[in-house]
Structures are given as structure tokens and as C-alpha cells.
C-alpha positions in Angstrom: 22.9 -103.3 49.7 24.7 -102.2 46.4 26.2 -98.7 47.0 27.5 -96.4 44.3 29.4 -93.6 45.8 30.3 -90.8 43.4 32.2 -88.5 45.9 35.5 -89.4 47.7 34.3 -88.1 51.1 31.3 -90.3 51.1 33.4 -93.2 49.9 35.7 -92.8 52.8 32.6 -92.7 55.1 31.4 -96.0 53.6 34.7 -97.6 54.3 34.9 -96.2 57.9 31.5 -97.9 58.6 32.9 -101.2 57.5 30.8 -101.5 54.3 33.5 -101.3 51.7 32.4 -104.7 50.2 29.0 -103.2 49.3 30.5 -100.6 46.9 29.8 -101.4 43.4 30.8 -98.0 41.9 33.0 -95.1 42.8 34.2 -91.9 41.1 37.5 -91.4 39.4 38.7 -89.5 42.4 37.9 -92.0 45.0 41.2 -93.3 46.2 41.0 -93.8 50.1 41.4 -96.3 51.5 43.6 -97.6 48.8 41.8 -101.0 48.8 38.7 -99.3 47.1 40.5 -98.9 43.9 39.3 -102.3 43.0 35.7 -100.9 42.6 34.6 -100.0 39.1 34.8 -96.3 38.3 31.6 -94.7 37.1 32.8 -91.3 36.1 35.1 -90.0 33.3 36.3 -86.3 33.7 36.2 -84.3 30.5 39.0 -82.1 31.5 42.4 -83.8 31.5 43.9 -82.8 34.8 46.7 -85.2 35.7 49.2 -83.8 33.2 47.9 -80.4 33.0 48.9 -77.2 35.0 46.6 -75.5 37.5 46.3 -72.5 34.8 45.5 -74.9 32.1 42.8 -76.7 34.1 41.2 -73.4 35.2 41.0 -72.1 31.6 39.5 -75.4 30.3 37.0 -75.5 33.1 35.9 -71.9 32.5 35.5 -72.6 28.8 33.4 -75.6 29.2 31.1 -73.8 31.9 30.8 -70.7 29.7 29.8 -73.0 26.7 27.2 -74.8 29.1 28.9 -78.1 28.6 29.5 -80.9 31.2 32.7 -81.4 33.0 32.2 -85.1 33.7 30.6 -87.9 31.8 28.9 -90.9 33.5 29.9 -94.3 32.3 26.3 -95.3 31.7 26.9 -98.9 30.7 29.0 -99.5 33.8 26.4 -97.6 35.9 23.6 -99.8 34.6 25.6 -102.9 35.1 26.4 -101.9 38.8 22.6 -101.9 39.5 23.0 -99.8 42.6 20.4 -99.6 45.5 21.9 -96.4 46.7 23.7 -93.6 45.1 25.6 -91.0 46.9 26.4 -87.8 45.1 26.7 -84.0 45.9 25.2 -80.7 44.7 27.8 -78.4 46.4 30.4 -78.1 43.5 29.6 -78.8 39.9 33.2 -78.4 39.1 33.9 -81.6 41.2 31.6 -84.4 39.9 28.6 -85.3 38.0 25.4 -83.3 38.9 22.2 -85.0 40.3 20.4 -83.8 37.1 22.8 -85.9 35.1 22.4 -89.0 37.4 18.5 -88.6 37.3 18.4 -88.9 33.5 20.4 -92.2 33.6 18.5 -93.5 36.5 15.3 -93.5 34.4 16.8 -96.3 32.3 17.5 -98.6 35.3 15.2 -101.5 35.9 14.5 -100.4 39.4 14.9 -96.9 40.9 17.7 -96.6 43.4 17.7 -94.2 46.4 19.8 -91.1 45.8 21.3 -89.3 48.8 22.5 -85.8 47.8 25.2 -84.4 50.1 26.0 -80.6 50.2 28.0 -79.9 53.3 29.7 -76.4 53.8 30.9 -76.7 57.4 32.5 -79.3 59.5 29.2 -80.0 61.5 27.4 -80.4 58.1 30.0 -83.0 57.2 29.6 -84.9 60.5 25.8 -84.7 60.2 26.2 -86.2 56.6 27.9 -89.3 58.3 24.7 -89.8 60.3 22.6 -89.5 57.0 24.8 -92.0 55.3 24.7 -94.4 58.1 20.9 -94.3 58.3 20.6 -94.8 54.5 22.8 -98.0 54.7 21.4 -99.3 57.8 24.4 -98.7 60.1 23.2 -96.2 62.5 25.2 -97.3 65.5 28.5 -97.3 63.7 27.6 -94.0 62.2 26.9 -92.5 65.7 30.3 -93.9 67.0 32.2 -92.4 64.0 30.6 -89.0 64.3 31.1 -89.0 68.2 34.9 -89.8 67.7 35.2 -87.1 65.1 33.5 -84.5 67.5 35.7 -85.7 70.4 38.8 -85.1 68.3 37.6 -81.5 67.3 36.9 -80.8 71.0 40.5 -81.9 72.0 41.9 -79.4 69.4 39.8 -76.6 70.5 40.7 -77.1 74.1 44.4 -77.0 73.1 44.1 -73.8 71.1 41.3 -71.7 72.7 43.8 -70.1 75.1 46.8 -69.6 72.9 48.4 -66.4 73.5 48.9 -65.5 69.8 46.5 -66.5 67.0 48.5 -65.9 63.7 46.6 -64.4 60.8 46.3 -67.1 58.1 45.5 -67.1 54.4 44.7 -70.4 52.8 45.1 -70.5 48.9 43.3 -73.4 47.1 44.7 -73.0 43.6 48.1 -72.0 42.2 47.2 -70.0 39.1 45.0 -68.1 39.3 44.9 -67.7 43.0 41.7 -68.8 44.8 40.9 -68.3 48.5 39.8 -71.4 50.3 36.2 -71.3 51.5 33.4 -73.5 53.0 34.9 -75.4 56.0 38.5 -74.1 55.6 38.1 -70.9 57.5 36.3 -72.9 60.3 39.3 -75.3 60.4 41.7 -72.4 60.7 39.9 -70.9 63.6 39.7 -74.2 65.5 43.4 -74.9 64.9 44.3 -71.7 66.8 44.6 -69.2 63.9 42.8 -66.1 62.6 41.4 -66.6 59.2 42.3 -63.5 57.2 40.5 -64.1 53.9 37.3 -65.8 53.0 34.6 -66.7 55.5 33.0 -69.8 57.1 30.2 -71.5 55.0 31.0 -69.3 51.9 32.5 -70.7 48.7 36.1 -70.1 47.5 36.7 -67.2 45.2 39.5 -65.9 42.9 41.9 -63.5 44.3 45.2 -61.7 43.7 48.6 -61.4 45.3 47.6 -57.7 46.2 44.6 -58.9 48.0 46.7 -61.6 49.9 49.1 -58.8 50.8 46.4 -56.5 52.0 45.2 -59.3 54.5 48.5 -59.1 56.2 48.9 -62.8 56.8 51.4 -64.3 59.3 51.1 -67.7 57.7 50.1 -68.7 54.2 48.8 -72.2 53.6 49.0 -73.5 50.0 46.4 -76.1 49.4 45.4 -76.6 45.7 42.1 -78.5 45.5 42.9 -82.2 45.1 46.6 -81.8 45.0 49.1 -83.8 47.0 52.3 -82.0 48.5 54.2 -83.8 45.7 52.0 -82.6 42.9 52.1 -79.0 44.1 55.9 -79.2 44.4 56.2 -80.6 40.8 54.2 -77.6 39.5 56.0 -75.0 41.4 59.5 -76.4 40.3 58.6 -75.8 36.6 60.5 -72.7 35.3 58.4 -69.9 34.2 56.0 -67.1 35.4 54.2 -69.2 38.0 57.5 -70.4 39.8 58.7 -66.7 39.8 55.4 -65.4 41.2 55.6 -68.0 44.0 59.3 -67.3 44.7 58.4 -63.7 45.2 55.6 -64.6 47.5 57.9 -67.0 49.5 60.4 -64.2 50.2 57.5 -61.9 51.3 55.9 -64.4 53.6 58.5 -66.6 55.2 55.9 -68.7 57.0 54.6 -70.6 54.0 53.4 -74.2 54.0 52.4 -76.7 51.3 49.8 -79.2 52.5 48.2 -82.4 51.2 44.9 -80.8 50.2 43.5 -83.9 48.5 43.6 -85.9 51.6 42.9 -83.4 54.4 41.3 -80.2 53.0 39.4 -80.5 49.6 37.0 -83.4 50.4 34.2 -83.0 53.0 34.8 -86.3 54.7 36.2 -87.7 58.0 39.8 -86.6 57.2 38.9 -83.0 57.4 39.5 -83.7 61.2 43.1 -84.8 60.4 43.3 -81.5 58.5 42.4 -79.5 61.6 44.9 -81.4 63.7 47.6 -80.7 60.9 46.8 -77.0 60.9 47.2 -76.9 64.7 50.6 -78.5 64.3 51.6 -76.0 61.7 50.4 -72.9 63.6 51.4 -74.0 67.1 54.3 -76.4 66.5 55.4 -78.9 68.9 59.1 -79.7 68.4 58.6 -83.2 69.7 56.3 -84.0 67.0 57.6 -82.6 63.6 55.4 -82.4 60.5 55.1 -85.4 58.3 56.6 -84.2 54.9 53.8 -86.3 53.0 51.2 -84.2 54.8 52.8 -80.6 55.0 56.2 -79.0 54.3 57.6 -75.5 54.9 57.9 -73.7 51.5 61.6 -72.6 51.3 64.3 -72.1 48.6 65.7 -75.6 49.0 62.3 -77.1 48.3 61.9 -75.2 45.1 65.4 -76.3 44.0 64.5 -79.9 44.7 66.9 -80.3 47.4 64.4 -81.4 49.9 61.8 -83.8 48.5 58.9 -84.9 50.7 
């Protein structure tokens, strides 16, 4: 089967099912496992993000959306050359990838009509259910069942560790640096499973823009910084730039001493198997085990030395 996966989480599922060699197209954001980077990229973003600040990205996205313009462009020649039998896409966030409508128009020009599987998970269980759907679509039902069962077992182990904790800290998760956004969809559920009390946002609801005053009113004990798609390193690089953004976050850090920067791109932004790694990571942050310190590539505590560049991950 020739598979075109246009969302990173689904690409990770295909690789976990042992079907990486059947990928004929991926999105520009698909980067795990690293070996899939050999697969042709089918999507071109129309917002330059790699060298743009979070404020600049937000402003440009809002301008394009207000003008009714697309945020992504399908590489139509490459897509036709790929000749996919199955297309994996999503209809959850139009800021994240091409829309099914965009794909449908181009599919009409293909010599044969591929199947299109649309994924729109908003909870952890939705994500695991989508593994079953993908596995059925690619003829790997048994492997899909095994992968889903393993993820459920890992979640249950975390739940059993945290269900009787004496103190469940109040947690706010912020998924953008400027402006601030409260993380939604599956993230509140992840906090609860990890032994915390989610203080802003609610399970199964989208993220939304907020302010520092709203964060303060939520009285968090812990603030988790997870800019959508960012690594720890990228978040640090932006926060280390002199200016109003750094000043605002410095003030916030002094107000909430328990602030952590996490690898959002790997463990929180993408609805795929590594969300379970994210739950385990949150559990380690909220209920630390001194014998198992945090991996600085996954999460670091946000302190003055980090902003000064004295403690790179």
C-alpha cells in the first residue's frame, strides 16, 4: 500500500506499526522517527515559522485567516507523483495542516481515487482509537491492537501511581509564548492523569488566548510552558532574546518559582503515541523522583541561569 500521511502523529503510528517503507508522502512537520525524513514532503507552509518569533507567527496566521487565505499549500505535482492509495489527514486544527477540502480538490486529478482517513482526536482515548482506525485502514489490525493496548497499560500505570497522591498541585499549561494561549484538548486530561489539578482550560475543549492576569487568577502552583511544536531549545532561544517578551517571562518566573519548559513538539502538540510519554513526563515533573531526574532534552526548570544561558539543555 502507498500511504501519504500529512500529520506527524499519524506518521508516528505508521512507523510504530512497522509500515514506514510504505510511506510515499509526509508533511513538512513529520520528523519522527528520524528515518522518515527520506520520504518526500507534500506540504509547503505559507507562514515562515522557523526563523520567526511566536508573536510574528501569531500575527501572520491571524492576518491570513482574516483574509480567508490558506496557511498551507499542497505540492500538487509531488502529490500526483506519489500516487497514494491512502491519505491520512486531520480536520481538528486548520492552523496545523492542509484541510480535507484542499486535498479533495487535488484528489480529483488523480488517475485513481485514494481512500482518505480523517482524524480529529480531542482526547487521549480518541488518539488511541485512531490507532485502531489507522491499523484497520492499512491491514495491520493485530499490530494496532497491540500498540493501543501497550499505550493503555502505560496510562493505567501512571494513574495507579498518582491516584492516591497526598497533594495534587494546581497546574496551568501555556501553549504559546506571545500572546499566551491556554493548552486545550488532551492536555488537561494529561495533567489530571499525571497527578495534577488542571487550573485553566478543560478536557476536550480547544486552546484559547489568555493573559497573565488570568493565569494569576487561576493560582497555579506549577506552570508548564509548551509552545505548540517547539522543542525546549527553541523555546529557550526565543526567551533569551532581549526585549518585552523576555521581560514578561522573567517577571512571571519570579512570581511562579515552579515553572518548566517542555518539549511540546514531541510530547504534547501532536495527537500520537508520544502523548503517553508526555503524561509520564508530567508525572515526573509534578511528583519528582530524585533517583530519576528530568532529561533536559525533554524538560527543564525555568530559572535565571537558564535565561542567562548558563545552563543549556
